[in-house]
N, CA, C and O atoms as a GROMACS GRO file, in nm:
protein
  336
    1MET      N    1  14.613  14.703  12.077
    1MET     CA    2  14.631  14.724  12.218
    1MET      C    3  14.497  14.752  12.286
    1MET      O    4  14.469  14.700  12.394
    2LYS      N    5  14.416  14.834  12.220
    2LYS     CA    6  14.286  14.866  12.278
    2LYS      C    7  14.198  14.741  12.284
    2LYS      O    8  14.123  14.721  12.380
    3ARG      N    9  14.207  14.658  12.183
    3ARG     CA   10  14.128  14.534  12.182
    3ARG      C   11  14.170  14.441  12.295
    3ARG      O   12  14.086  14.378  12.358
    4ALA      N   13  14.299  14.433  12.320
    4ALA     CA   14  14.349  14.347  12.428
    4ALA      C   15  14.299  14.396  12.563
    4ALA      O   16  14.257  14.316  12.647
    5ILE      N   17  14.304  14.526  12.585
    5ILE     CA   18  14.256  14.583  12.712
    5ILE      C   19  14.105  14.560  12.724
    5ILE      O   20  14.056  14.525  12.832
    6ALA      N   21  14.032  14.581  12.616
    6ALA     CA   22  13.887  14.560  12.619
    6ALA      C   23  13.855  14.413  12.646
    6ALA      O   24  13.760  14.382  12.719
    7GLY      N   25  13.932  14.323  12.590
    7GLY     CA   26  13.911  14.180  12.613
    7GLY      C   27  13.937  14.141  12.758
    7GLY      O   28  13.861  14.064  12.816
    8ILE      N   29  14.043  14.194  12.814
    8ILE     CA   30  14.074  14.166  12.955
    8ILE      C   31  13.965  14.222  13.046
    8ILE      O   32  13.923  14.157  13.141
    9MET      N   33  13.920  14.344  13.017
    9MET     CA   34  13.813  14.406  13.097
    9MET      C   35  13.684  14.323  13.087
    9MET      O   36  13.612  14.307  13.186
   10LEU      N   37  13.655  14.271  12.970
   10LEU     CA   38  13.536  14.188  12.951
   10LEU      C   39  13.547  14.059  13.032
   10LEU      O   40  13.451  14.020  13.098
   11LEU      N   41  13.662  13.994  13.030
   11LEU     CA   42  13.680  13.872  13.108
   11LEU      C   43  13.669  13.898  13.257
   11LEU      O   44  13.610  13.818  13.330
   12VAL      N   45  13.725  14.008  13.304
   12VAL     CA   46  13.716  14.043  13.446
   12VAL      C   47  13.571  14.070  13.483
   12VAL      O   48  13.524  14.026  13.587
   13GLY      N   49  13.500  14.143  13.398
   13GLY     CA   50  13.360  14.174  13.425
   13GLY      C   51  13.272  14.051  13.428
   13GLY      O   52  13.182  14.040  13.511
   14LEU      N   53  13.297  13.957  13.338
   14LEU     CA   54  13.217  13.835  13.334
   14LEU      C   55  13.246  13.744  13.453
   14LEU      O   56  13.158  13.670  13.496
   15SER      N   57  13.365  13.750  13.506
   15SER     CA   58  13.398  13.664  13.620
   15SER      C   59  13.346  13.722  13.751
   15SER      O   60  13.320  13.647  13.845
   16VAL      N   61  13.329  13.852  13.760
   16VAL     CA   62  13.282  13.916  13.883
   16VAL      C   63  13.129  13.919  13.889
   16VAL      O   64  13.074  13.913  13.999
   17ALA      N   65  13.061  13.928  13.778
   17ALA     CA   66  12.916  13.944  13.776
   17ALA      C   67  12.841  13.833  13.849
   17ALA      O   68  12.751  13.865  13.927
   18PRO      N   69  12.871  13.704  13.830
   18PRO     CA   70  12.797  13.601  13.904
   18PRO      C   71  12.818  13.609  14.055
   18PRO      O   72  12.726  13.579  14.132
   19ALA      N   73  12.936  13.649  14.097
   19ALA     CA   74  12.962  13.660  14.240
   19ALA      C   75  12.879  13.771  14.302
   19ALA      O   76  12.835  13.759  14.417
   20LEU      N   77  12.856  13.878  14.230
   20LEU     CA   78  12.776  13.988  14.282
   20LEU      C   79  12.626  13.959  14.274
   20LEU      O   80  12.549  14.012  14.354
   21ALA      N   81  12.585  13.876  14.181
   21ALA     CA   82  12.443  13.849  14.162
   21ALA      C   83  12.389  13.747  14.262
   21ALA      O   84  12.268  13.744  14.286
   22TRP      N   85  12.473  13.664  14.322
   22TRP     CA   86  12.428  13.560  14.413
   22TRP      C   87  12.388  13.622  14.546
   22TRP      O   88  12.469  13.690  14.608
   23ASP      N   89  12.265  13.599  14.590
   23ASP     CA   90  12.219  13.656  14.717
   23ASP      C   91  12.206  13.551  14.826
   23ASP      O   92  12.151  13.578  14.932
   24GLY      N   93  12.254  13.433  14.801
   24GLY     CA   94  12.257  13.329  14.904
   24GLY      C   95  12.119  13.274  14.936
   24GLY      O   96  12.030  13.269  14.851
   25ASP      N   97  12.105  13.233  15.061
   25ASP     CA   98  11.979  13.173  15.104
   25ASP      C   99  11.870  13.276  15.126
   25ASP      O  100  11.752  13.241  15.131
   26ARG      N  101  11.906  13.403  15.140
   26ARG     CA  102  11.805  13.504  15.169
   26ARG      C  103  11.702  13.513  15.058
   26ARG      O  104  11.582  13.520  15.085
   27GLY      N  105  11.747  13.513  14.934
   27GLY     CA  106  11.654  13.522  14.822
   27GLY      C  107  11.565  13.400  14.813
   27GLY      O  108  11.446  13.412  14.783
   28LEU      N  109  11.621  13.284  14.841
   28LEU     CA  110  11.543  13.160  14.836
   28LEU      C  111  11.442  13.158  14.949
   28LEU      O  112  11.328  13.117  14.929
   29ARG      N  113  11.483  13.201  15.067
   29ARG     CA  114  11.389  13.205  15.180
   29ARG      C  115  11.278  13.307  15.156
   29ARG      O  116  11.163  13.283  15.192
   30ARG      N  117  11.312  13.421  15.096
   30ARG     CA  118  11.211  13.521  15.063
   30ARG      C  119  11.110  13.464  14.963
   30ARG      O  120  10.990  13.487  14.974
   31ASP      N  121  11.161  13.390  14.865
   31ASP     CA  122  11.074  13.328  14.767
   31ASP      C  123  10.983  13.224  14.834
   31ASP      O  124  10.866  13.212  14.798
   32MET      N  125  11.036  13.150  14.930
   32MET     CA  126  10.955  13.051  15.000
   32MET      C  127  10.845  13.118  15.082
   32MET      O  128  10.732  13.070  15.084
   33ARG      N  129  10.876  13.229  15.149
   33ARG     CA  130  10.773  13.302  15.224
   33ARG      C  131  10.666  13.355  15.131
   33ARG      O  132  10.547  13.352  15.165
   34HIS      N  133  10.706  13.402  15.015
   34HIS     CA  134  10.610  13.451  14.916
   34HIS      C  135  10.519  13.337  14.869
   34HIS      O  136  10.398  13.355  14.855
   35ASP      N  137  10.578  13.220  14.844
   35ASP     CA  138  10.499  13.104  14.802
   35ASP      C  139  10.401  13.062  14.912
   35ASP      O  140  10.287  13.027  14.882
   36GLU      N  141  10.445  13.065  15.038
   36GLU     CA  142  10.356  13.029  15.148
   36GLU      C  143  10.240  13.126  15.160
   36GLU      O  144  10.128  13.086  15.189
   37ALA      N  145  10.266  13.254  15.137
   37ALA     CA  146  10.158  13.354  15.140
   37ALA      C  147  10.059  13.331  15.027
   37ALA      O  148   9.938  13.344  15.045
   38LYS      N  149  10.111  13.295  14.908
   38LYS     CA  150  10.022  13.266  14.796
   38LYS      C  151   9.936  13.144  14.824
   38LYS      O  152   9.818  13.141  14.787
   39ILE      N  153   9.994  13.044  14.889
   39ILE     CA  154   9.918  12.923  14.922
   39ILE      C  155   9.805  12.958  15.019
   39ILE      O  156   9.693  12.912  15.002
   40GLY      N  157   9.834  13.039  15.119
   40GLY     CA  158   9.731  13.081  15.213
   40GLY      C  159   9.619  13.157  15.145
   40GLY      O  160   9.502  13.135  15.175
   41HIS      N  161   9.654  13.245  15.054
   41HIS     CA  162   9.554  13.322  14.980
   41HIS      C  163   9.468  13.230  14.893
   41HIS      O  164   9.346  13.244  14.888
   42ASP      N  165   9.533  13.136  14.823
   42ASP     CA  166   9.458  13.043  14.738
   42ASP      C  167   9.367  12.952  14.819
   42ASP      O  168   9.258  12.918  14.774
   43ARG      N  169   9.410  12.913  14.939
   43ARG     CA  170   9.324  12.830  15.025
   43ARG      C  171   9.199  12.906  15.066
   43ARG      O  172   9.089  12.850  15.066
   44ARG      N  173   9.216  13.034  15.101
   44ARG     CA  174   9.098  13.115  15.137
   44ARG      C  175   9.003  13.128  15.019
   44ARG      O  176   8.881  13.119  15.034
   45GLU      N  177   9.060  13.150  14.899
   45GLU     CA  178   8.975  13.161  14.780
   45GLU      C  179   8.905  13.028  14.751
   45GLU      O  180   8.789  13.028  14.710
   46LEU      N  181   8.973  12.917  14.770
   46LEU     CA  182   8.913  12.786  14.747
   46LEU      C  183   8.795  12.763  14.842
   46LEU      O  184   8.688  12.718  14.801
   47ARG      N  185   8.816  12.793  14.970
   47ARG     CA  186   8.707  12.778  15.067
   47ARG      C  187   8.588  12.865  15.030
   47ARG      O  188   8.473  12.822  15.039
   48ARG      N  189   8.615  12.990  14.989
   48ARG     CA  190   8.507  13.080  14.950
   48ARG      C  191   8.432  13.027  14.828
   48ARG      O  192   8.308  13.028  14.825
   49ASP      N  193   8.506  12.980  14.728
   49ASP     CA  194   8.442  12.929  14.607
   49ASP      C  195   8.358  12.806  14.636
   49ASP      O  196   8.248  12.792  14.582
   50LEU      N  197   8.408  12.717  14.721
   50LEU     CA  198   8.330  12.598  14.756
   50LEU      C  199   8.206  12.636  14.837
   50LEU      O  200   8.101  12.575  14.820
   51TYR      N  201   8.217  12.735  14.925
   51TYR     CA  202   8.104  12.778  15.006
   51TYR      C  203   7.991  12.833  14.919
   51TYR      O  204   7.874  12.805  14.944
   52TYR      N  205   8.028  12.911  14.816
   52TYR     CA  206   7.928  12.970  14.728
   52TYR      C  207   7.890  12.878  14.612
   52TYR      O  208   7.804  12.915  14.531
   53GLY      N  209   7.949  12.761  14.601
   53GLY     CA  210   7.912  12.666  14.497
   53GLY      C  211   7.972  12.695  14.361
   53GLY      O  212   7.923  12.644  14.260
   54ASN      N  213   8.076  12.774  14.356
   54ASN     CA  214   8.142  12.806  14.230
   54ASN      C  215   8.250  12.702  14.205
   54ASN      O  216   8.368  12.725  14.236
   55TYR      N  217   8.211  12.588  14.149
   55TYR     CA  218   8.301  12.474  14.138
   55TYR      C  219   8.406  12.491  14.028
   55TYR      O  220   8.514  12.433  14.036
   56GLY      N  221   8.374  12.568  13.926
   56GLY     CA  222   8.474  12.594  13.822
   56GLY      C  223   8.590  12.675  13.877
   56GLY      O  224   8.707  12.647  13.848
   57ALA      N  225   8.558  12.777  13.956
   57ALA     CA  226   8.664  12.858  14.017
   57ALA      C  227   8.740  12.775  14.121
   57ALA      O  228   8.861  12.793  14.137
   58ALA      N  229   8.671  12.684  14.190
   58ALA     CA  230   8.737  12.598  14.289
   58ALA      C  231   8.837  12.507  14.220
   58ALA      O  232   8.946  12.483  14.273
   59ARG      N  233   8.803  12.456  14.103
   59ARG     CA  234   8.895  12.371  14.028
   59ARG      C  235   9.020  12.451  13.990
   59ARG      O  236   9.132  12.401  13.998
   60HIS      N  237   8.998  12.575  13.949
   60HIS     CA  238   9.111  12.662  13.914
   60HIS      C  239   9.200  12.686  14.036
   60HIS      O  240   9.323  12.683  14.024
   61GLU      N  241   9.141  12.710  14.152
   61GLU     CA  242   9.219  12.733  14.274
   61GLU      C  243   9.297  12.608  14.315
   61GLU      O  244   9.409  12.619  14.363
   62ARG      N  245   9.238  12.492  14.295
   62ARG     CA  246   9.310  12.367  14.328
   62ARG      C  247   9.433  12.352  14.240
   62ARG      O  248   9.539  12.310  14.286
   63ARG      N  249   9.419  12.387  14.112
   63ARG     CA  250   9.534  12.380  14.021
   63ARG      C  251   9.643  12.478  14.064
   63ARG      O  252   9.761  12.446  14.062
   64GLU      N  253   9.601  12.600  14.103
   64GLU     CA  254   9.698  12.698  14.151
   64GLU      C  255   9.768  12.648  14.278
   64GLU      O  256   9.888  12.665  14.294
   65LEU      N  257   9.690  12.586  14.367
   65LEU     CA  258   9.749  12.532  14.490
   65LEU      C  259   9.851  12.423  14.458
   65LEU      O  260   9.958  12.420  14.519
   66GLU      N  261   9.820  12.335  14.365
   66GLU     CA  262   9.915  12.230  14.328
   66GLU      C  263  10.044  12.291  14.274
   66GLU      O  264  10.153  12.247  14.309
   67ARG      N  265  10.030  12.392  14.188
   67ARG     CA  266  10.147  12.457  14.129
   67ARG      C  267  10.230  12.527  14.238
   67ARG      O  268  10.353  12.519  14.237
   68ASP      N  269  10.162  12.596  14.330
   68ASP     CA  270  10.234  12.666  14.437
   68ASP      C  271  10.303  12.569  14.532
   68ASP      O  272  10.415  12.594  14.576
   69HIS      N  273  10.237  12.457  14.564
   69HIS     CA  274  10.299  12.356  14.649
   69HIS      C  275  10.422  12.295  14.580
   69HIS      O  276  10.524  12.272  14.645
   70ARG      N  277  10.411  12.269  14.451
   70ARG     CA  278  10.523  12.213  14.375
   70ARG      C  279  10.641  12.311  14.377
   70ARG      O  280  10.756  12.270  14.395
   71ASP      N  281  10.612  12.440  14.359
   71ASP     CA  282  10.718  12.541  14.360
   71ASP      C  283  10.782  12.552  14.497
   71ASP      O  284  10.904  12.563  14.509
   72LEU      N  285  10.700  12.548  14.603
   72LEU     CA  286  10.754  12.556  14.739
   72LEU      C  287  10.840  12.434  14.771
   72LEU      O  288  10.947  12.448  14.831
   73ASN      N  289  10.796  12.316  14.732
   73ASN     CA  290  10.874  12.195  14.756
   73ASN      C  291  11.006  12.198  14.679
   73ASN      O  292  11.108  12.151  14.729
   74ARG      N  293  11.003  12.251  14.558
   74ARG     CA  294  11.125  12.263  14.479
   74ARG      C  295  11.223  12.358  14.549
   74ARG      O  296  11.343  12.330  14.554
   75ASP      N  297  11.172  12.469  14.604
   75ASP     CA  298  11.259  12.562  14.677
   75ASP      C  299  11.316  12.498  14.802
   75ASP      O  300  11.432  12.519  14.835
   76ARG      N  301  11.235  12.420  14.873
   76ARG     CA  302  11.283  12.353  14.994
   76ARG      C  303  11.394  12.253  14.961
   76ARG      O  304  11.494  12.244  15.032
   77ARG      N  305  11.374  12.176  14.852
   77ARG     CA  306  11.478  12.082  14.811
   77ARG      C  307  11.606  12.154  14.775
   77ARG      O  308  11.715  12.108  14.809
   78GLN      N  309  11.595  12.267  14.706
   78GLN     CA  310  11.713  12.343  14.667
   78GLN      C  311  11.785  12.396  14.792
   78GLN      O  312  11.908  12.394  14.798
   79LEU      N  313  11.708  12.444  14.889
   79LEU     CA  314  11.769  12.493  15.012
   79LEU      C  315  11.842  12.381  15.086
   79LEU      O  316  11.952  12.402  15.137
   80ASP      N  317  11.780  12.264  15.092
   80ASP     CA  318  11.845  12.149  15.156
   80ASP      C  319  11.969  12.107  15.080
   80ASP      O  320  12.070  12.071  15.140
   81TRP      N  321  11.963  12.111  14.947
   81TRP     CA  322  12.076  12.071  14.867
   81TRP      C  323  12.192  12.169  14.885
   81TRP      O  324  12.308  12.129  14.886
   82ASP      N  325  12.161  12.299  14.899
   82ASP     CA  326  12.265  12.399  14.916
   82ASP      C  327  12.335  12.387  15.051
   82ASP      O  328  12.449  12.430  15.064
   83ARG      N  329  12.269  12.329  15.149
   83ARG     CA  330  12.328  12.318  15.282
   83ARG      C  331  12.431  12.207  15.290
   83ARG      O  332  12.513  12.205  15.382
   84ARG      N  333  12.430  12.113  15.194
   84ARG     CA  334  12.523  12.001  15.197
   84ARG      C  335  12.662  12.040  15.167
   84ARG      O  336  12.751  11.955  15.166
   0.00000   0.00000   0.00000
């Protein structure tokens, strides 16, 4: 009897947890704002590195910019897909 009750409680808990964890578009929009801020910071660092002639650091910043742009575009696609 105890096992049956524990099993039912487990099934109820597993079915409710995803509904409580979903934060909708707010979390995605917050992530997009964070990515945009990172892009702005990396652009400033890239300009500084190029100004001082630190080309190795500039290459690193370009790679970070590419990764951040890819992440931002992925978030935008997900947001558009969720609106359908």
